[in-house]
C-alpha positions as CSV (number, residue, x, y, z in Angstrom):
1,M,84.2,37.4,-9.5
2,Y,83.2,35.0,-6.5
3,K,82.3,31.5,-6.6
4,F,80.3,28.8,-4.3
5,A,79.6,24.9,-4.7
6,H,76.3,23.5,-4.0
7,I,76.0,20.4,-3.1
8,T,72.8,18.6,-1.4
9,D,71.6,15.0,-0.5
10,C,75.0,13.2,0.4
11,H,73.1,10.4,2.6
12,L,76.3,9.5,4.3
13,G,75.9,6.6,5.9
14,S,74.1,5.1,3.9
15,W,73.4,1.5,2.6
16,R,73.7,-1.4,5.0
17,N,76.0,-2.9,2.0
18,P,79.8,-1.5,3.4
19,K,81.5,-0.8,-0.8
20,L,77.9,1.1,-1.0
21,R,78.5,3.4,2.0
22,E,81.8,3.7,0.6
23,F,80.4,5.0,-2.7
24,N,79.1,7.5,-1.4
25,L,81.7,8.9,1.5
26,Q,84.0,9.1,-2.1
27,A,81.9,10.7,-3.5
28,F,81.3,13.3,-1.0
29,E,84.8,13.5,-0.5
30,K,85.4,14.3,-4.7
31,S,82.9,17.0,-4.4
32,I,84.9,18.9,-1.6
33,S,88.1,18.1,-2.9
34,I,86.6,19.7,-6.8
35,S,85.9,22.7,-4.3
36,I,88.3,23.3,-2.8
37,K,90.7,23.2,-6.5
38,E,88.4,25.0,-7.6
39,Q,88.5,27.5,-4.7
40,V,85.4,28.3,-4.2
41,D,84.3,31.2,-1.8
42,F,82.2,29.1,0.6
43,I,79.5,25.4,0.0
44,L,76.5,25.1,0.5
45,I,74.6,21.8,1.6
46,T,70.8,21.9,1.2
47,G,70.1,19.1,3.7
48,D,70.2,15.1,4.0
49,F,73.9,15.4,4.9
50,F,73.4,12.1,6.7
51,D,70.8,9.5,6.0
52,V,69.8,9.0,9.8
53,N,70.1,11.7,12.5
54,I,72.0,9.5,14.7
55,P,74.3,7.7,12.2
56,Q,77.2,4.8,13.0
57,L,80.2,6.5,14.1
58,S,82.8,5.3,11.5
59,P,81.0,7.6,8.2
60,V,80.5,10.4,11.0
61,K,84.6,10.4,11.9
62,K,84.7,10.3,7.8
63,A,82.2,13.7,7.2
64,V,84.0,15.4,9.9
65,E,87.7,14.8,8.7
66,I,86.2,15.7,5.2
67,L,85.0,18.8,6.7
68,K,87.6,20.1,8.1
69,Q,89.6,20.3,5.0
70,A,87.2,22.5,3.4
71,R,87.4,24.9,7.2
72,N,91.1,24.3,7.0
73,S,91.4,26.2,3.4
74,G,89.5,28.8,4.5
75,I,86.7,27.7,2.8
76,P,83.0,28.4,4.8
77,V,80.1,26.0,5.0
78,Y,76.7,26.6,5.3
79,M,74.4,24.0,6.2
80,I,71.0,23.8,6.9
81,Y,69.1,20.7,8.2
82,G,67.0,18.2,6.0
83,S,64.2,15.1,6.7
84,H,66.6,12.6,7.2
85,D,68.8,15.1,9.8
86,F,66.0,16.3,11.5
87,N,65.2,15.2,15.0
88,T,61.8,16.2,16.2
89,A,62.7,15.7,20.4
90,N,66.5,14.9,20.4
91,V,70.0,16.2,19.5
92,S,71.1,14.7,16.6
93,M,74.2,13.9,14.6
94,I,74.2,17.5,12.8
95,D,73.7,19.2,15.8
96,I,76.9,17.9,17.6
97,L,78.7,18.8,13.8
98,H,77.1,22.6,14.4
99,S,78.2,22.9,17.8
100,A,81.7,21.9,17.5
101,D,81.7,25.0,14.2
102,L,82.3,22.6,11.1
103,F,79.5,24.4,9.5
104,I,77.1,27.6,10.0
105,K,73.8,27.0,10.3
106,P,71.8,30.4,8.2
107,T,68.3,29.6,9.5
108,D,67.8,31.8,12.5
109,F,64.5,33.9,12.8
110,Q,62.2,35.3,15.6
111,L,58.7,35.4,15.7
112,N,56.9,38.6,15.5
113,N,53.3,38.4,16.1
114,D,52.0,35.1,14.6
115,S,54.9,35.9,11.8
116,I,58.3,34.4,11.0
117,L,61.4,36.4,10.2
118,L,64.6,35.4,8.7
119,K,67.1,36.3,9.5
120,F,70.2,36.8,7.1
121,F,74.0,35.4,7.3
122,T,76.1,37.5,5.5
123,D,79.3,35.5,4.5
124,K,82.3,37.7,5.3
125,K,84.3,37.5,1.8
126,T,81.3,38.0,-0.7
127,G,79.2,39.5,1.1
128,A,76.4,37.2,-0.1
129,K,73.6,37.1,2.3
130,I,72.4,33.7,2.8
131,T,69.4,32.8,4.9
132,G,67.0,29.4,4.7
133,I,64.4,27.1,6.1
134,S,65.4,23.4,7.2
135,G,63.9,20.3,6.4
136,R,61.8,18.6,8.9
137,K,59.9,14.8,8.6
138,V,56.4,14.9,7.5
139,G,55.9,18.0,6.2
140,L,56.3,19.9,9.9
141,D,58.1,22.6,8.3
142,K,55.1,23.7,5.9
143,E,53.8,26.1,8.3
144,I,57.3,27.9,9.0
145,Y,56.7,28.5,5.2
146,E,53.0,29.5,5.5
147,K,53.9,31.9,8.2
148,L,57.6,33.4,6.6
149,D,57.4,37.8,6.6
150,K,58.1,37.4,2.7
151,K,58.0,41.7,2.0
152,K,61.0,41.6,4.9
153,L,63.1,39.6,2.8
154,E,62.2,40.7,-0.2
155,S,63.2,44.3,0.7
156,E,66.5,43.1,1.4
157,D,69.0,44.7,-0.6
158,G,72.8,42.9,-2.2
159,F,72.7,39.7,-3.4
160,K,71.0,36.8,-1.5
161,I,70.6,33.1,-1.4
162,F,68.1,31.4,0.1
163,L,68.5,27.5,0.7
164,L,65.9,24.6,1.5
165,H,64.9,21.5,1.4
166,R,61.4,20.9,0.1
167,G,60.6,20.7,-3.5
168,I,58.9,23.8,-5.1
169,Q,55.2,22.3,-7.1
170,E,55.5,24.6,-10.1
171,I,59.2,24.2,-11.7
172,L,59.4,20.2,-10.3
173,P,59.0,18.1,-13.9
174,Q,55.4,16.4,-13.9
175,D,57.2,12.4,-14.0
176,I,58.9,14.3,-10.1
177,Q,56.3,15.9,-8.6
178,F,56.5,15.1,-4.6
179,R,54.2,15.1,-1.2
180,D,56.1,17.3,0.5
181,S,56.3,20.1,-2.0
182,V,55.1,23.8,-1.3
183,P,54.1,26.2,-4.1
184,I,55.9,28.4,-5.2
185,S,53.6,31.6,-3.9
186,L,55.0,30.3,-0.5
187,I,58.2,31.1,-1.5
188,P,60.0,34.9,-1.4
189,K,60.6,36.6,-4.6
190,G,63.4,38.2,-5.9
191,F,66.4,36.2,-4.2
192,D,69.4,35.7,-6.9
193,Y,70.3,32.5,-5.8
194,Y,67.5,29.4,-4.2
195,G,69.3,26.3,-3.9
196,G,67.7,23.0,-3.2
197,G,67.4,19.8,-1.9
198,H,65.5,16.6,-1.0
199,I,64.8,16.3,-4.6
200,H,67.0,13.2,-6.4
201,K,67.0,14.6,-9.9
202,R,68.4,17.4,-10.9
203,V,66.3,20.3,-11.8
204,E,66.9,24.0,-12.6
205,K,65.5,26.6,-13.6
206,K,65.6,30.3,-14.0
207,I,62.6,32.3,-13.3
208,D,63.3,36.1,-14.0
209,S,66.7,37.3,-12.4
210,S,66.5,34.2,-10.2
211,L,67.9,31.2,-10.6
212,I,66.5,27.8,-8.7
213,V,68.6,24.8,-8.8
214,Y,68.4,21.3,-7.1
215,P,71.4,19.3,-7.9
216,G,69.9,15.7,-6.8
217,P,72.2,13.2,-4.4
218,L,75.7,13.0,-5.0
219,F,75.4,8.9,-5.6
220,G,72.3,8.1,-3.8
221,S,71.3,6.9,-1.2
222,T,68.4,3.9,-2.9
223,F,68.5,1.1,-5.8
224,Q,66.0,3.7,-7.9
225,D,68.8,6.4,-7.4
226,L,71.2,3.7,-8.7
227,E,68.6,2.7,-11.9
228,E,68.3,6.5,-12.5
229,T,72.0,6.9,-13.0
230,A,72.1,4.1,-14.9
231,K,70.0,5.3,-17.1
232,G,71.7,8.8,-17.7
233,E,70.9,10.5,-14.7
234,T,73.9,12.4,-13.9
235,R,75.0,13.1,-9.9
236,G,77.3,15.9,-9.5
237,F,77.0,19.6,-7.9
238,Y,77.0,22.9,-8.9
239,I,79.6,25.9,-9.2
240,I,78.1,29.1,-8.9
241,S,80.0,32.3,-10.6
242,F,79.0,35.8,-9.0
243,D,79.2,39.2,-8.8
244,K,76.1,41.4,-7.9
245,H,74.3,38.9,-9.8
246,I,74.6,34.9,-11.3
247,L,77.4,34.9,-13.8
248,D,77.8,31.5,-14.4
249,C,76.5,27.9,-13.4
250,K,77.9,24.6,-13.9
251,F,77.1,21.8,-13.1
252,V,80.4,18.9,-11.9
253,E,79.6,15.5,-12.2
254,I,80.2,12.7,-9.7
255,K,81.0,9.4,-10.7
256,V,83.0,6.9,-8.5
257,A,81.8,3.7,-10.1
258,E,80.4,2.8,-13.4
259,I,76.3,1.5,-12.7
260,L,74.5,-0.8,-14.8
261,Y,71.3,-1.6,-15.6
262,K,69.2,-4.2,-17.3
263,E,65.2,-4.9,-17.6
264,I,63.8,-8.6,-17.8
265,V,60.6,-8.3,-18.2
266,S,58.3,-11.4,-17.7
267,V,55.0,-11.9,-19.8
268,K,53.5,-14.7,-18.1
269,W,56.4,-16.8,-18.5
270,N,56.7,-20.1,-16.0
271,S,59.4,-20.6,-14.0
272,E,61.8,-22.3,-16.2
273,T,61.4,-19.8,-18.9
274,L,61.7,-16.9,-17.0
275,E,65.3,-18.6,-15.7
276,A,66.3,-19.7,-19.3
277,E,65.9,-15.5,-20.4
278,M,68.0,-14.3,-17.5
279,T,70.7,-17.1,-17.7
280,K,70.7,-15.5,-21.8
281,N,70.1,-12.1,-20.9
282,I,72.5,-11.7,-18.0
283,S,75.3,-13.6,-19.9
284,E,75.7,-11.2,-22.5
285,L,76.3,-8.4,-20.0
286,E,79.9,-6.9,-19.6
287,V,80.2,-6.3,-16.0
288,K,83.8,-6.3,-15.1
289,D,84.1,-3.6,-12.3
290,K,80.6,-2.5,-12.1
291,I,77.5,-2.0,-10.5
292,V,75.3,-4.6,-11.2
293,L,71.3,-3.9,-11.1
294,I,69.3,-6.3,-12.4
295,K,65.1,-5.7,-12.5
296,V,63.0,-8.7,-12.9
297,K,59.3,-7.4,-13.4
298,G,56.2,-8.6,-15.0
299,K,53.8,-11.5,-14.4
300,L,55.3,-15.2,-13.0
301,L,53.2,-18.1,-13.4
302,G,54.4,-19.8,-10.4
303,M,56.2,-18.7,-7.6
304,R,59.4,-16.8,-7.0
305,S,61.2,-19.5,-4.9
306,N,61.1,-21.9,-7.8
307,I,64.0,-19.9,-8.9
308,D,67.3,-20.2,-7.8
309,F,68.4,-16.3,-8.1
310,G,71.8,-16.5,-6.0
311,K,73.3,-18.3,-8.9
312,F,72.8,-15.3,-10.8
313,R,74.3,-13.3,-8.5
314,L,76.6,-15.8,-8.0
315,D,78.1,-15.8,-11.7
316,I,78.1,-12.4,-12.1
317,S,80.7,-11.7,-9.0
318,K,82.8,-14.4,-10.5
319,R,83.1,-12.3,-13.5
320,K,84.1,-9.7,-11.4
321,A,81.7,-7.5,-10.9
322,L,82.0,-4.9,-7.8
323,L,78.3,-5.3,-6.9
324,S,75.5,-6.9,-7.9
325,F,71.5,-6.8,-7.0
326,I,68.9,-8.4,-8.3
327,N,65.3,-7.2,-7.8
328,T,62.0,-8.6,-8.3
329,N,59.3,-6.3,-6.4
330,N,57.8,-6.0,-9.4
331,L,57.7,-9.4,-10.5
332,S,53.9,-10.3,-9.6
333,T,53.0,-14.0,-9.3
334,D,50.1,-16.5,-8.2
335,E,50.7,-16.2,-4.4
336,A,48.7,-14.3,-2.5
337,S,49.3,-10.8,-1.1
338,A,47.5,-9.0,0.9
339,I,48.7,-5.0,-0.1
340,V,49.9,-4.3,-3.9
341,V,52.2,-0.9,-4.4
342,Q,53.7,-0.4,-7.6
343,S,56.8,1.4,-6.7
344,D,60.2,1.3,-6.9
345,N,60.9,4.1,-4.8
346,K,60.8,2.8,-0.7
347,F,59.4,6.0,0.5
348,D,56.3,5.9,-1.6
349,I,56.1,2.2,-0.8
350,E,56.0,2.8,2.8
351,R,53.4,5.6,2.8
352,E,50.5,3.9,0.9
353,I,51.6,0.3,2.7
354,F,50.6,2.1,6.0
355,H,47.9,4.3,3.7
356,K,46.1,1.3,2.7
357,S,46.3,-0.5,6.1
358,I,45.5,2.4,8.1
359,K,42.5,3.1,6.1
360,N,41.1,-0.7,6.6
361,F,41.7,-0.3,10.2
362,Q,39.0,-0.8,13.0
363,A,39.6,-0.5,16.6
364,D,38.4,-3.7,18.8
365,S,35.5,-3.7,20.0
366,T,36.0,-4.9,23.5
367,V,37.6,-1.7,24.0
368,S,36.3,1.2,26.2
369,H,34.5,4.1,24.2
370,K,37.3,6.5,25.6
371,V,40.3,4.5,24.2
372,K,38.6,3.8,20.9
373,N,37.6,7.6,20.3
374,Q,42.2,8.3,21.0
375,V,42.5,5.9,18.7
376,N,40.4,6.6,16.0
377,S,41.4,10.6,16.6
378,K,45.3,9.7,16.8
379,L,45.8,7.1,15.0
380,T,44.0,6.9,11.4
381,G,43.7,8.9,9.0
382,K,46.9,11.5,8.0
383,T,47.6,12.0,11.6
384,G,48.1,8.1,12.2
385,E,50.3,7.6,8.8
386,S,52.7,10.5,10.0
387,A,53.4,8.7,13.5
388,S,53.5,5.5,11.2
389,L,56.3,6.9,9.3
390,S,57.9,8.7,12.3
391,L,58.1,5.1,14.0
392,L,59.5,3.5,11.1
393,D,62.1,6.3,10.9
394,V,62.7,5.4,14.7
395,L,63.0,1.9,14.0
396,R,65.6,3.0,11.6
397,N,68.3,3.9,14.0
398,E,70.7,1.2,14.0
399,K,72.7,0.2,16.8
400,L,75.6,2.9,18.2
401,E,79.2,1.3,18.1
402,N,80.0,-0.2,21.3
403,E,76.6,0.7,22.5
404,N,74.7,-2.4,24.4
405,A,71.8,-3.8,24.1
406,T,70.2,-2.6,26.9
407,T,71.2,1.5,26.0
408,Y,70.0,0.9,22.0
409,D,67.0,-0.7,23.4
410,D,66.0,2.8,25.8
411,R,67.3,4.6,23.1
412,V,64.6,3.7,20.7
413,I,62.4,3.3,23.1
414,S,62.5,7.1,24.1
415,Y,62.3,8.1,20.5
416,A,59.2,6.4,19.9
417,K,57.7,8.1,23.5
418,S,58.5,12.0,22.1
419,I,56.8,10.8,18.8
420,F,53.6,10.6,20.6
421,D,54.6,13.0,23.6
422,S,54.6,15.7,21.1
423,E,51.3,15.0,19.4
424,G,49.7,14.3,22.8
425,Y,49.1,11.1,21.8
426,F,46.7,9.1,24.4
427,Y,47.0,11.4,27.4
428,D,44.5,10.7,30.6
429,I,44.0,7.1,29.5
C-alpha cells in the first residue's frame, strides 16, 4: 500500500496583516510535517502556491525551507501552477523554485497537429502516473482542455492521477459555481484520482471508480475564506492510500487559529441604534485568543462616518483577541454610490465593477476613427474586462525587499506592457 498527500491553494504571502500571513505559513508547514509523519510517498500541490507570481521574499524563504523538509525526507513534491502563480510574459517565483529542483512539474506536453498530447510522469517508488494542466489567468488554459488528446490519456494503463487548477461544472455545488470552470466532457476519463485546485471549498465526488477531490485552501486568502471557516467549513488537506486502486481517502484538518464570526443586520436603523446594537452584540462575545470577524450589513439611515467603528476594534483588542476586523461593505447608506455590487468575494466584486464600468464606456468623440475602433475592439466587452483584470493583478505586485522605486516602477510597467504586447493591443497607432 502507498500513500500520497494532496494540498492546494496555499496562497503563501497573502494578507497584508503580518499575523494572518504567518498563520497561512503555519498551516502549510503543519501540512508538510503531518505528511512526513504519515510517511506519504509523494505530495501533490495543485496550484496557487503563492498569492502573487512575484511575492515578498520572506514567505518565499520560509516556503523553501518547508519544501526542503519534504525533499530531505525523501518525499517528492509534484506541483502544477495556479492562476495566481502564472505570469504570461515573465518568470514567476514558481519557475525559480522549479529550477532549483524543489518540486517536479508534471505538465509537459507536445503539439501534434492541432491536438495537445500530455505526457505522464511516473513516480519512481509507487509507479503512479501523474499528469495535469496548470491554471492560467482569465481562462487562458481553456484552449488546452479543448485541444487535449483525451483518447491517448484514457488508453494509458496503471494507476493514474490527473491534476487541474479549474472547477468542473457538473460536480460543483450550485452555491459555488465558478466562471472559470470547464464541463466534465473536456476532462479525460478513466483516471483513478483527479486532484483539483482553485475552488476554495472542500469538494469530494466519486464517479464510477474515479475519485475527484478539491481539498480547498489550508487557511484561506480572503476574508470570505475566514468567514466560511468560522461558519464551519473545515480547512486542511487529503491523504490518499492506494495500490492498484484507491483504498482510503482521509481528510486531515488543519487549524492554526480559532475564528469567531458575528453578523449584525441593520434594519433601516439610524446611527445611534446601530451603534447601540453593535455595543451590545460585541460585548457578549468571548474573543480571547480568537480571530474576530464582525460583519455589519443592511440599511443605515445616515452616514457610516457617524459611527466610530475604531472603538469596537480597540475594545476587542483589549480583551485579548488575536485580531479583529469589522466589515461594512454590505452596509448601504443614503450616500450616493455609482456602482453597487452585492458580493463578499473581492474577485467577483472586481469583475462586476469592470463589467459595469466598461459596459457604459464610450470613447471620446474627439479621438480619431482609427483609435476609436482600436479602443472599441480591444478595451470593451470581455476583451476589455480580461485586460483590466490582468492589469489590476499586475498592480498587486508589491515592492520587493531592497528594491528601489525606479526598479519597482520599471518592473510593473514591463509587466503591464507585456499584457498589451501579448494581445496585440494598439499596434500601428
